[in-house]
N, C-alpha and C positions, 0 to 999 in steps of 0.2 A: 374557454379553452380549463378544459378538462385535467386532471391530476397527471395523466400519463403524459399527455402535449406536454405541462410547464416541466415533467423532469425533461423529456426531449430537451427541451430548450435552454435545459441548465446545464445538460451532459453537452450540447453545443455546444455551448458559451465555451465550454473548457474550463481548466483550474481548475482550483478547490472550492468545493460544493458544499452547502451545506444543507445536507438533510436529516434532518431534526425531529421531521413530521411524516417523514415517508422507512419503510423497510430494506434492507440487504436486498430482498430478494424484487420488490418491486423496483430498484435501481437495477436490477444485472437486466432485468426484463426490457427495463425502458432503454438502456443502452445498448443489447442485441437487436433491438428493434430497427437500433440506429446505426447497424455494422460497426458497432464497435465492438472490440471483445474485452470482454468480464476479467478481471483477475480479485479474488479474496488474500490478501496477504494476513494470515495469522499471524500475529506479534505478541499473543498473553504469556507464553514462556518468555520474551528476549530478554534478556535485561544490562544488554551493551550495545554499542553500535552494529558489533561485527555480528550480534547476533538477527539482530533485524534486517540485516543485509541479506542474512542465509535464506532468513524467511520469503523476502522479496526473491531472492534466484529459485525457489521451491518452487511457489506462485506464479512464477512467470517459466519456468522453465529456462533459463537463462543459463548459458553453455559452462561446460566446464573448467575452461579457462577465464572465468566471470572475479578478477581482480581480489576485491572484495573492501574498495576505497570508493570515498564518493565519486572520482572520478569515475569507475568501473560502474557504476550504479549510473552514472546519464548517458555513459556509453552503450552500457546493457540496453537500459526503458530505450534511448531514441532507438538502435535496431530493430527491438522489437515492435517501437508502436511504427514502424516503414514499414513494417512485415504484414501490419494489418490492413483489411481494406478502408478502413475511413479514419478506424482512429483506436484510444483503447483506456480500460474506465479502472481505476485499480482504489480496492477499498483499504484501509490499514482499519485492520479490528484487534482493538485494544490494544491500542500500541501505547506500554507505560510512560508516554510524558512527563508527568506526574512525578515518576522516579529519579533521585536525583542524582544517579550513574548515569540514565538516559532524557533527561529533559534538552542539554544542548544539543547533541547527536540527535534526539528526534525533529529539533529547529532546523539544521543540518541537511538532515533527510528530508525536511521538506520544501528545504529551500533547492535540493536538486530538482524536487519534484515541478516545483515554479519554473524551475529553467527548463524542462521539458517542454512543459506548456508552451514556454519561446519557441522552441523547436520547432513542436507540433504547427504551431500556427503557420510559420515560414514555412514549412512543407505540405500546409494545405492534409493536413489531419486533424484530429481533435485529439488532447491529450484533461483526463479530467480524473479526478481523485477526489476519497474521501478522508477522513480522520477520524476514526471513532476513539475518543480520547477516553484512559483506562486511570487515569491517575496512577498511584503508587503501590508497585510490588506488595503485596501482605508481608509482614514478617516472617521468617521463617519460624517456626513448632521447635519447641528446642527440645533436639535428641534427634529430630528427621529431617534428613537432608532432604532439599529443595531438590523438585523433579526437574531432572535434565533439561536441557532443548530438546534430547532428540524424544525424548516424551516417554521414557522406559526408567525402571529403576534395577537396579541387575538383584537379584533373590537378598535377602539377606539371615 
């Protein structure tokens, strides 16, 4: 079995996937070959649960009425999943789960993802996700405010 077939098998299984030996692009190509829609959630600047949820909302283009809590995350992931042909793949890029402010919330968000896996299975769809853990955010430099989540600083 070649690497692409192996990736596709892991994707079809659903759930949290270990992809330490392959690149994100390879997994996205494999997901596309299965008819799955792939989303990359950029969590690099997220320092709170709400910031991670906003990153998910931005990645999957959730509607404006997203409630901003874990129940809303579940509902929107399930709704988005049902809109897909065969399923969906979510890549959490640089989730700072080692950050004290995020560790419990990161686990809760991943718990929601695990619940969506079960929902997908019950609806003959596939939901697979990867978490690229990034540890703690670096400590802020003295005299320099951290970059806001929007990614832009006002001129000083």
